[in-house]
C-alpha positions in Angstrom: 0.0 0.0 0.0 3.0 2.3 0.7 4.2 2.7 -2.9 0.7 2.8 -4.3 -0.3 5.5 -1.8 2.8 7.5 -2.8 1.9 7.3 -6.5 -1.7 8.3 -5.9 -0.6 11.3 -3.7 1.9 12.4 -6.3 -0.6 12.0 -9.1 -3.2 14.0 -7.2 -0.6 16.7 -6.6 0.2 16.8 -10.2 -3.5 17.1 -11.2 -4.1 19.9 -8.7 -1.0 21.7 -9.8 -1.9 21.3 -13.4 -5.4 22.5 -12.7 -4.1 25.5 -10.8 -1.7 26.4 -13.6 -4.6 26.3 -16.1 -6.7 28.4 -13.9 -4.0 31.0 -13.4 -3.2 31.0 -17.1 -6.9 31.6 -17.9 -6.9 34.5 -15.4 -3.7 35.9 -16.9 -5.1 35.9 -20.4 -8.4 37.4 -19.2 -6.6 40.2 -17.3 -4.4 41.1 -20.2 -7.2 41.2 -22.7 -10.0 42.8 -20.7 -10.5 46.5 -21.2 -12.4 47.7 -18.1 -9.7 47.6 -15.4 -6.3 49.3 -16.0 -4.8 47.8 -12.9 -5.5 44.2 -14.1 -4.1 44.9 -17.6 -0.9 46.2 -16.1 -0.6 43.9 -13.2 -2.4 40.6 -14.1 -3.3 38.2 -11.3 -1.8 40.2 -8.4 -4.0 43.1 -9.3 -7.0 41.2 -7.9 -5.5 41.6 -4.4 -6.1 45.3 -4.7 -9.8 44.9 -5.4 -10.2 42.3 -2.6 -8.5 44.5 -0.1 -10.6 47.5 -1.2 -13.8 45.4 -0.6 -12.7 44.1 2.8 -11.2 47.4 4.0 -14.5 48.8 5.2 -15.0 45.8 7.4 -11.5 45.8 8.9 -11.5 49.5 9.6 -14.2 49.4 12.2 -12.5 46.6 14.1 -8.8 47.3 13.8 -8.1 50.8 12.6 -10.8 53.3 13.5 -10.8 54.8 17.0 -13.8 54.5 19.3 -15.1 58.0 18.3 -13.9 58.2 14.7 -16.2 56.1 12.6 -19.2 57.2 10.6 -22.2 57.2 10.5 -22.0 55.8 14.1 -18.8 55.3 16.0 -17.9 52.2 18.0 -18.6 53.9 21.3 -22.1 54.7 20.4 -22.8 51.3 18.9 -21.3 49.6 22.0 -23.5 51.6 24.3 -26.6 50.5 22.4 -25.5 46.9 22.4 -24.8 46.9 26.1 -28.1 48.5 27.0 -30.1 46.3 24.6 -28.6 43.3 26.4 -29.4 44.8 29.8 -25.7 44.9 30.7 -25.7 48.5 31.9 -24.0 51.7 30.4 -21.3 52.2 33.1 -17.7 52.6 32.0 -14.4 53.0 33.9 -11.4 55.2 34.0 -12.6 58.1 31.8 -14.5 59.1 28.7 -13.2 58.9 25.2 -15.6 61.7 24.2 -13.6 64.9 23.2 -15.5 67.7 25.0 -13.6 70.3 23.0 -15.1 69.1 19.6 -17.4 71.8 18.1 -21.1 70.7 18.3 -20.5 68.6 21.5 -23.5 68.8 23.9 -22.8 69.6 27.5 -25.6 69.6 30.1 -25.7 72.1 32.9 -25.6 70.2 36.2 -27.6 71.7 39.0 -25.7 72.3 42.3 -28.6 70.6 44.1 -30.0 67.8 41.9 -33.4 66.4 42.4 -33.6 63.9 45.2 -35.0 60.4 44.6 -38.2 61.0 46.5 -38.9 64.3 44.6 -38.6 62.7 41.1 -41.7 62.4 39.0 -42.5 60.0 36.1 -42.2 61.6 32.7 -45.9 62.3 31.8 -47.4 61.0 28.6 -48.6 63.5 26.0 -51.8 63.4 24.0 -51.6 63.8 20.2 -54.6 65.2 18.4 -56.5 66.0 21.5 -59.5 68.3 20.7 -58.9 67.9 17.0 -60.0 64.4 16.2 -62.4 61.8 17.5 -59.7 59.4 18.7 -56.7 61.2 20.0 -53.6 59.2 20.9 -52.0 59.2 24.3 -48.2 58.6 23.7 -46.4 57.2 26.7 -42.7 57.0 25.7 -40.4 59.8 24.8 -38.4 57.5 22.5 -40.2 55.6 19.7 -39.5 53.4 16.7 -39.0 55.4 13.6 -40.3 54.6 10.1 -38.7 51.4 8.7 -40.9 49.6 6.1 -41.5 45.9 5.8 -39.3 45.5 2.7 -36.5 47.7 3.8 -36.2 45.5 6.9 -37.1 41.8 7.2 -40.1 40.0 8.6 -38.3 38.9 11.8 -37.0 42.4 12.3 -40.5 43.8 12.1 -41.8 41.1 14.4 -39.1 41.8 17.0 -39.7 45.6 16.8 -43.4 45.2 17.2 -43.1 42.9 20.2 -40.4 44.9 21.8 -42.3 48.2 21.4 -45.4 46.5 22.9 -43.4 45.4 25.9 -41.8 48.8 26.4 -44.9 50.9 25.8 -43.6 52.9 22.8 -45.1 53.4 19.4 -43.8 52.0 16.1 -44.0 53.8 12.7 -44.8 51.4 9.8 -42.7 53.3 7.2 -44.1 53.8 3.8 -44.3 50.1 2.8 -47.8 49.6 4.2 -49.2 47.7 7.2 -48.1 44.1 7.4 -49.4 41.3 9.8 -46.0 41.4 11.5 -46.5 45.0 12.6 -49.6 43.8 14.6 -48.0 40.9 16.4 -46.8 42.9 19.4 -50.0 44.8 20.0 -48.0 48.0 20.1 -49.2 51.4 19.2 -48.7 52.0 15.5 -48.4 55.0 13.3 -49.3 54.3 9.7 -47.0 56.2 7.3 -48.5 57.2 3.9 -45.7 57.8 1.4 -45.8 59.3 -2.0 -46.7 55.9 -3.6 -49.6 55.4 -1.1 -48.6 51.8 -0.4 -51.2 50.1 1.8 -53.9 52.8 1.1 -54.0 52.7 -2.7 -56.4 51.1 -5.1 -55.4 49.0 -8.1 -54.7 52.1 -10.2 -52.4 53.6 -7.5 -55.0 56.3 -6.4 -55.7 56.9 -2.7 -58.4 54.5 -1.4 -60.8 55.8 1.3 -62.0 52.3 2.1 -58.5 51.0 2.8 -57.6 54.0 4.9 -60.8 53.5 7.0 -59.9 49.8 7.3 -56.4 50.4 8.5 -57.5 53.1 10.9 -59.0 50.3 13.0 -55.5 48.9 13.7 -53.4 52.1 14.1 -53.2 55.1 16.4 -52.4 57.8 13.9 -51.4 58.5 10.3 -48.2 60.2 9.1 -48.1 61.8 5.6 -44.5 61.6 4.4 -43.3 64.6 2.4 -39.6 63.7 2.6 -37.0 62.1 4.7 -33.6 63.4 5.7 -31.6 60.8 3.8 -33.1 61.6 0.4 -35.3 64.7 0.3 -36.5 65.3 -3.2 -36.6 61.6 -4.0 -39.1 58.9 -3.1 -38.5 55.6 -1.4 -36.4 53.0 -3.2 -36.7 49.3 -2.6 -34.5 47.3 -5.0 -36.2 44.5 -6.9 -34.2 41.8 -5.1 -36.1 42.7 -1.9 -39.6 42.9 -3.5 -40.8 39.4 -2.5 -44.2 38.1 -3.4 -45.5 39.0 0.1 -44.1 42.5 0.0 -45.5 43.0 -3.5 -48.9 41.9 -2.3 -48.9 44.3 0.7 -47.7 47.2 -1.4 -49.8 46.4 -4.5 -46.9 46.3 -6.9 -45.2 43.7 -9.2 -42.9 41.1 -7.6 -39.2 41.3 -8.2 -39.2 44.9 -9.7 -37.7 48.0 -8.1 -40.2 49.8 -5.9 -39.6 53.4 -6.6 -42.0 56.0 -5.1 -42.6 59.4 -6.8 -40.5 62.2 -5.4 -43.6 63.9 -4.0 -47.3 63.4 -3.6 -48.8 64.2 -7.1 -51.8 65.9 -5.5 -50.0 67.9 -2.8 -48.1 70.8 -4.4 -48.4 73.4 -1.7 -49.2 73.9 1.9 -52.9 74.5 1.5 -53.2 71.2 -0.4 -51.3 69.5 2.3 -53.6 70.9 5.0 -56.6 69.9 2.9 -55.3 66.3 2.8 -54.6 66.3 6.6 -58.2 67.5 7.3 -59.8 65.0 5.0 -57.8 62.0 6.3 -58.5 63.1 9.9 -62.2 63.4 9.2 -62.2 60.1 7.3 -60.5 58.0 10.0 -61.0 59.9 13.2 -57.3 59.5 13.9 -54.6 62.1 14.4 -52.7 63.0 11.3 -49.2 64.3 11.1 -46.5 65.2 8.6 -42.9 64.0 8.2 -40.4 66.2 6.4 -36.8 67.3 6.1 -36.1 71.0 6.1 -33.8 72.8 3.7 -34.5 76.2 5.3 -37.3 77.9 7.2 -39.6 78.4 4.1 -41.8 75.4 4.7 -42.4 76.4 8.4 -43.2 80.0 7.5 -45.6 79.0 4.8 -47.3 76.4 7.1 -47.7 78.9 9.9 -49.0 81.6 7.6 -51.6 79.2 6.1 -52.8 78.2 9.6 -53.1 81.8 10.6 -55.6 82.2 7.7 -57.4 78.9 8.2 -57.3 78.4 11.9 -55.4 76.0 14.2 -58.0 73.3 13.8 -56.6 72.6 10.4 -53.0 72.1 11.7 -51.2 68.7 11.5 -51.5 67.0 14.9 -47.7 66.4 14.8 -44.6 67.2 12.8 -41.8 64.8 12.4 -38.6 66.7 11.6 -36.0 64.5 10.0 -32.4 65.7 9.9 -30.3 65.4 6.8 -28.1 62.9 8.6 -31.0 60.4 8.7 -30.5 57.0 7.3 -32.4 54.8 4.8 -32.3 51.4 3.1 -31.2 52.9 -0.2 -30.6 56.4 -1.5 -28.3 58.2 -3.9 -25.1 59.2 -2.1 -25.3 62.8 -3.5 -28.6 63.4 -1.6 -27.5 61.5 1.5 -24.3 63.5 1.7 -25.5 67.0 0.8 -29.2 67.5 1.0 -31.3 69.0 3.9 -30.3 70.6 7.2 -29.0 68.5 10.0 -31.3 68.0 13.0 -29.3 70.4 15.1 -30.3 73.3 12.8 -33.7 72.0 11.6 -35.3 71.3 14.9 -34.9 74.8 16.4 -36.3 76.3 13.1 -39.4 74.1 13.4 -40.0 74.7 17.1 -39.4 78.4 17.0 -41.8 78.9 14.1 -44.5 77.0 15.9 -43.9 79.0 19.1 -44.0 82.3 17.3 -47.3 81.3 15.7 -48.8 80.1 19.0 -49.1 76.5 17.6 -46.5 74.7 19.7 -49.1 73.2 22.2 -51.4 72.3 19.2 -48.7 70.6 17.1 -46.5 67.9 18.7 -42.9 67.9 17.4 -41.0 64.6 16.8 -37.3 64.9 16.2 -35.3 62.3 14.1 -31.8 62.0 12.8 -29.0 60.0 14.6 -30.7 60.5 18.0 -29.8 57.1 19.4 -28.2 58.0 22.8 -29.7 59.6 26.0 -27.7 62.8 25.5 -28.9 63.3 21.9 -32.5 62.7 22.9 -32.2 65.0 26.0 -30.8 67.7 23.7 -33.8 67.3 21.4 -36.2 67.7 24.4 -34.3 70.8 25.6 -34.6 72.3 22.1 -38.4 71.8 22.1 -39.2 68.3 20.7 -42.0 66.4 22.4 -40.8 63.0 21.2 -37.9 61.4 19.4 -37.8 58.8 16.6 -34.9 56.4 16.1 -34.5 53.8 13.4 -30.8 52.9 13.3 -30.7 52.8 17.1 -33.3 50.1 17.1 -31.4 48.3 14.2 -28.4 48.1 16.6 -30.7 46.8 19.3 -31.7 44.1 16.8 -28.0 43.2 16.2 -27.1 45.4 13.2 -23.3 45.6 12.9 -23.2 48.6 10.5 -22.2 46.5 7.5 -23.9 49.1 5.3 -25.4 46.4 3.0 -29.0 47.4 3.6 -29.6 47.9 -0.1 -28.1 44.6 -1.3 -30.3 42.1 0.4 -27.2 40.5 1.9 -27.4 42.0 5.5 -25.3 39.6 7.6 -27.5 39.9 10.7 -30.8 39.3 9.1 -32.2 42.8 9.8 -32.3 44.2 6.2 -32.5 41.1 4.1 -35.2 38.7 2.8 -32.7 35.8 2.5 -34.2 33.1 4.8 -30.8 31.7 5.6 -29.5 35.1 6.8 -32.8 35.8 8.6 -32.3 32.7 10.7 -29.7 34.6 12.7 -32.3 37.0 14.0 -34.2 35.2 16.8 -37.4 37.2 17.3 -37.9 36.4 21.0 -34.4 37.4 22.0 -34.3 40.5 19.9 -37.7 41.7 21.1 -36.4 41.7 24.6 -33.4 43.8 23.4 -35.6 46.3 21.8 -37.6 46.7 25.0 -34.4 47.0 27.0 -33.1 49.7 24.7 -36.3 51.8 25.0 -36.4 51.4 28.8 -32.8 52.3 29.2 -33.1 55.4 26.9 -36.1 56.7 28.8 -34.4 56.0 32.2 -31.1 57.7 31.3 -32.9 60.7 29.8 -34.6 61.1 33.2 -31.2 60.7 34.9 -29.9 63.7 32.8 -33.0 65.7 33.7 -32.6 65.0 37.4 -29.0 66.0 37.3 -30.1 69.3 35.7 -32.5 69.9 38.5 -35.7 68.8 36.7 -38.2 66.5 38.2 -38.8 64.7 34.9 -37.6 64.9 31.3 -40.4 67.2 30.0 -39.1 70.0 32.3 -35.9 70.2 30.3 -35.4 73.5 28.4 -32.8 75.3 26.4 -31.3 76.8 29.6 -30.2 73.3 30.6 -27.7 72.6 27.8 -24.6 74.2 26.2 -23.1 73.6 22.8 -19.4 73.7 22.2 -18.5 76.2 19.5 -14.7 76.2 19.6 -12.3 74.2 21.8 -12.8 75.0 25.4 -15.7 77.4 24.8 -19.3 76.5 24.9 -22.5 78.6 24.6 -25.9 78.1 26.2 -28.5 76.8 23.8 -30.9 79.5 24.9 -28.3 82.1 23.7 -27.8 80.3 20.4 -31.5 79.9 19.9 -33.5 82.2 22.2 -36.8 80.9 23.3 -39.7 82.7 21.6 
């Protein structure tokens, strides 16, 4: 057997070597003759290493090269905090902070010399949305809520876990523009039905708005949100690549399976503020539910026009809430040009919206929801200080679900099962476990927002105001927020 075994081993080695030589020869010929890649024509075979390293570089950077506070869109310190809180491991750290307090834009809260004692603290009260304006106003219990993520952009188990977790934590969940799916209803949580420019979920076979479907959905949701635009892609409608349009998603949306789902860049029948207010009033009358608007701001023009129109028409025609999305908001798929350069960041947009409503005497009538990378207690508390009533987060909840910021949401290859319809990859997202993490994240955020409020001398988070926070302008110099943006 010894000599025979040696012969077979040598023969196998020769076959493999010969096969490898043929393969490399084929690659060599291809590289030399192809015309698309200069590197491969000049450096055949070894040039492939360059493309491999380029592709893998973004994954290696976040683990080996980027510092705790360097990476975008979310750095490692932020992601790690969300992961720990979602797992109920606590947010305590030791030795010192890696947050550079000299960095312009840093938020610094003004601690009170005599913070609120434990026995003097009060629970953060709920706020009603649509009270006095519709038949069925909505009492919102949580400061932090699940932002719009449509079934399609995220997976079935992701929607299930968010719904169940939101139900356990007492926060609401926004459906996103993809329509209302059975999975949104699983957790018995409060739901806001978003109506995008394509009217998915409330459209008839011809794509027109369906009163019957709106009335039907109103039985399952707490409010409706008319989406004008979102921070990640203002001026462009929703984009769901065809690879993610499954038969079920196509049925819910009322579109063809396997084809790109591209919404119009605006509502065809809403071309000005008065038409928007007409739609709000008609939908509110039709469903009896509160109706709000989601938009990104490029300047103060929209808010001025809105307040002037309401001065003519009366506060009864106002939207019941405004969701202000910052230009740093995320999405499943959008052109990089819009994502990089369009719309104001939330730090600039939120004061514009709040101040306009206050000047018009509408702030108590219109609830303000802030959105745009507000995933930590400090960011949420800043929004409350500025004048927001609630905060939306999408990517914070994606981290709670296990997202590792692979930035493959648009490819249907999400490695954690959050943003893919590949059943094999979805298997990694265990609904029961992730629902608990979603609930833990909400509870922790609300708890630590209250902790900031108590340290500022407030009995609960809704007492926070602009006088409680400072913004770093230059290294070692900060300015009170009520000086940067005086209360009106």
